[in-house]
Backbone as JSON Lines, residues from 0, in Angstrom:
{"i":0,"aa":"M","n":[-20.57,-10.61,-18.8],"ca":[-19.49,-11.57,-18.73],"c":[-19.96,-12.85,-19.41]}
{"i":1,"aa":"N","n":[-19.18,-13.35,-20.37],"ca":[-19.6,-14.57,-21.04],"c":[-19.19,-15.82,-20.24]}
{"i":2,"aa":"E","n":[-19.68,-16.96,-20.65],"ca":[-19.45,-18.21,-19.92],"c":[-17.97,-18.58,-19.83]}
{"i":3,"aa":"T","n":[-17.2,-18.35,-20.88],"ca":[-15.78,-18.67,-20.89],"c":[-15.02,-17.81,-19.87]}
{"i":4,"aa":"T","n":[-15.36,-16.52,-19.82],"ca":[-14.73,-15.63,-18.86],"c":[-15.08,-16.06,-17.43]}
{"i":5,"aa":"L","n":[-16.35,-16.38,-17.22],"ca":[-16.79,-16.83,-15.89],"c":[-16.06,-18.11,-15.47]}
{"i":6,"aa":"E","n":[-15.92,-19.06,-16.39],"ca":[-15.23,-20.3,-16.07],"c":[-13.76,-20.04,-15.72]}
{"i":7,"aa":"G","n":[-13.13,-19.17,-16.48],"ca":[-11.73,-18.83,-16.24],"c":[-11.56,-18.17,-14.9]}
{"i":8,"aa":"T","n":[-12.46,-17.26,-14.54],"ca":[-12.42,-16.58,-13.26],"c":[-12.62,-17.58,-12.13]}
{"i":9,"aa":"W","n":[-13.56,-18.5,-12.29],"ca":[-13.83,-19.5,-11.27],"c":[-12.62,-20.41,-11.09]}
{"i":10,"aa":"D","n":[-11.96,-20.8,-12.18],"ca":[-10.79,-21.65,-12.09],"c":[-9.67,-20.96,-11.28]}
{"i":11,"aa":"K","n":[-9.47,-19.67,-11.5],"ca":[-8.47,-18.93,-10.74],"c":[-8.84,-18.86,-9.27]}
{"i":12,"aa":"L","n":[-10.09,-18.57,-8.99],"ca":[-10.56,-18.49,-7.6],"c":[-10.44,-19.85,-6.93]}
{"i":13,"aa":"K","n":[-10.82,-20.9,-7.65],"ca":[-10.75,-22.25,-7.11],"c":[-9.31,-22.6,-6.74]}
{"i":14,"aa":"G","n":[-8.36,-22.22,-7.57],"ca":[-6.95,-22.47,-7.28],"c":[-6.5,-21.75,-6.02]}
{"i":15,"aa":"K","n":[-6.96,-20.51,-5.83],"ca":[-6.6,-19.75,-4.64],"c":[-7.21,-20.37,-3.38]}
{"i":16,"aa":"I","n":[-8.45,-20.81,-3.5],"ca":[-9.1,-21.45,-2.35],"c":[-8.36,-22.73,-1.98]}
{"i":17,"aa":"K","n":[-7.93,-23.51,-2.97],"ca":[-7.19,-24.75,-2.7],"c":[-5.83,-24.46,-2.08]}
{"i":18,"aa":"Q","n":[-5.21,-23.32,-2.43],"ca":[-3.94,-22.92,-1.83],"c":[-4.16,-22.62,-0.35]}
{"i":19,"aa":"A","n":[-5.24,-21.9,-0.06],"ca":[-5.51,-21.48,1.33],"c":[-5.98,-22.66,2.18]}
{"i":20,"aa":"Y","n":[-6.7,-23.57,1.58],"ca":[-7.28,-24.71,2.29],"c":[-6.91,-25.99,1.55]}
{"i":21,"aa":"G","n":[-5.74,-26.49,1.84],"ca":[-5.18,-27.63,1.11],"c":[-5.98,-28.91,1.2]}
{"i":22,"aa":"D","n":[-6.87,-29.04,2.18],"ca":[-7.61,-30.28,2.32],"c":[-8.86,-30.31,1.42]}
{"i":23,"aa":"L","n":[-9.12,-29.23,0.69],"ca":[-10.27,-29.22,-0.22],"c":[-9.9,-29.89,-1.52]}
{"i":24,"aa":"T","n":[-10.84,-30.61,-2.1],"ca":[-10.63,-31.32,-3.36],"c":[-11.39,-30.6,-4.48]}
{"i":25,"aa":"D","n":[-11.13,-31.03,-5.71],"ca":[-11.89,-30.5,-6.83],"c":[-13.38,-30.8,-6.66]}
{"i":26,"aa":"D","n":[-13.69,-31.97,-6.12],"ca":[-15.1,-32.32,-5.9],"c":[-15.77,-31.37,-4.93]}
{"i":27,"aa":"D","n":[-15.02,-30.93,-3.88],"ca":[-15.58,-29.99,-2.91],"c":[-15.88,-28.66,-3.59]}
{"i":28,"aa":"L","n":[-15.11,-28.3,-4.58],"ca":[-15.24,-26.99,-5.21],"c":[-15.94,-27.03,-6.56]}
{"i":29,"aa":"T","n":[-16.58,-28.13,-6.86],"ca":[-17.31,-28.23,-8.13],"c":[-18.52,-27.32,-8.06]}
{"i":30,"aa":"Y","n":[-18.58,-26.4,-9.01],"ca":[-19.69,-25.46,-9.09],"c":[-20.65,-25.88,-10.17]}
{"i":31,"aa":"A","n":[-21.89,-26.09,-9.79],"ca":[-22.92,-26.37,-10.77],"c":[-23.97,-25.27,-10.64]}
{"i":32,"aa":"E","n":[-24.42,-24.78,-11.75],"ca":[-25.4,-23.69,-11.73],"c":[-26.58,-24.08,-10.88]}
{"i":33,"aa":"G","n":[-26.94,-23.18,-9.98],"ca":[-28.07,-23.42,-9.08],"c":[-27.69,-24.19,-7.83]}
{"i":34,"aa":"K","n":[-26.42,-24.62,-7.72],"ca":[-25.98,-25.42,-6.56],"c":[-24.89,-24.7,-5.78]}
{"i":35,"aa":"E","n":[-24.82,-23.39,-5.9],"ca":[-23.77,-22.62,-5.21],"c":[-23.84,-22.8,-3.71]}
{"i":36,"aa":"D","n":[-25.04,-22.74,-3.15],"ca":[-25.19,-22.9,-1.68],"c":[-24.7,-24.26,-1.21]}
{"i":37,"aa":"E","n":[-24.95,-25.28,-2.01],"ca":[-24.5,-26.63,-1.65],"c":[-22.97,-26.68,-1.65]}
{"i":38,"aa":"M","n":[-22.34,-26.09,-2.64],"ca":[-20.87,-26.06,-2.72],"c":[-20.3,-25.33,-1.52]}
{"i":39,"aa":"W","n":[-20.83,-24.13,-1.21],"ca":[-20.33,-23.37,-0.07],"c":[-20.54,-24.11,1.24]}
{"i":40,"aa":"G","n":[-21.63,-24.85,1.34],"ca":[-21.88,-25.66,2.53],"c":[-20.8,-26.71,2.73]}
{"i":41,"aa":"R","n":[-20.4,-27.37,1.64],"ca":[-19.32,-28.38,1.7],"c":[-18.03,-27.72,2.14]}
{"i":42,"aa":"V","n":[-17.72,-26.56,1.54],"ca":[-16.46,-25.87,1.86],"c":[-16.46,-25.42,3.31]}
{"i":43,"aa":"Q","n":[-17.57,-24.83,3.77],"ca":[-17.65,-24.37,5.14],"c":[-17.55,-25.52,6.14]}
{"i":44,"aa":"Q","n":[-18.18,-26.63,5.82],"ca":[-18.14,-27.8,6.7],"c":[-16.7,-28.32,6.82]}
{"i":45,"aa":"K","n":[-15.99,-28.39,5.7],"ca":[-14.65,-28.93,5.71],"c":[-13.63,-28.01,6.33]}
{"i":46,"aa":"T","n":[-13.82,-26.68,6.17],"ca":[-12.83,-25.72,6.68],"c":[-13.18,-25.18,8.06]}
{"i":47,"aa":"G","n":[-14.45,-25.2,8.4],"ca":[-14.88,-24.62,9.67],"c":[-14.96,-23.11,9.64]}
{"i":48,"aa":"H","n":[-14.87,-22.51,8.44],"ca":[-14.93,-21.06,8.29],"c":[-16.19,-20.65,7.53]}
{"i":49,"aa":"T","n":[-16.61,-19.42,7.76],"ca":[-17.78,-18.9,7.03],"c":[-17.37,-18.52,5.61]}
{"i":50,"aa":"K","n":[-18.37,-18.31,4.78],"ca":[-18.12,-17.88,3.4],"c":[-17.34,-16.57,3.39]}
{"i":51,"aa":"D","n":[-17.71,-15.63,4.26],"ca":[-17.01,-14.34,4.31],"c":[-15.56,-14.51,4.74]}
{"i":52,"aa":"E","n":[-15.31,-15.38,5.72],"ca":[-13.94,-15.63,6.15],"c":[-13.09,-16.23,5.03]}
{"i":53,"aa":"I","n":[-13.68,-17.15,4.3],"ca":[-12.97,-17.8,3.17],"c":[-12.68,-16.75,2.11]}
{"i":54,"aa":"N","n":[-13.67,-15.94,1.75],"ca":[-13.46,-14.91,0.72],"c":[-12.38,-13.92,1.14]}
{"i":55,"aa":"K","n":[-12.37,-13.53,2.41],"ca":[-11.34,-12.59,2.88],"c":[-9.97,-13.21,2.8]}
{"i":56,"aa":"R","n":[-9.85,-14.46,3.22],"ca":[-8.53,-15.12,3.19],"c":[-8.04,-15.27,1.74]}
{"i":57,"aa":"V","n":[-8.94,-15.63,0.83],"ca":[-8.55,-15.79,-0.58],"c":[-8.17,-14.43,-1.16]}
{"i":58,"aa":"A","n":[-8.89,-13.36,-0.8],"ca":[-8.57,-12.03,-1.31],"c":[-7.2,-11.57,-0.85]}
{"i":59,"aa":"D","n":[-6.78,-12.03,0.33],"ca":[-5.47,-11.65,0.87],"c":[-4.31,-12.37,0.17]}
{"i":60,"aa":"L","n":[-4.6,-13.42,-0.6],"ca":[-3.51,-14.15,-1.28],"c":[-2.89,-13.38,-2.41]}
């Protein structure tokens, strides 16, 4: 998967996460290489859900 495809996929996923959790901002969902755990930590703290719970809810959209 090239970088453009990865960015496009992340943008779609980010949109779905924001639909499911309206209080998240673009800053909360900013992905920087090597900082994935930090991003998920922010999302989990703000939503009160685990990474698995968030992924399941987004997959159901």
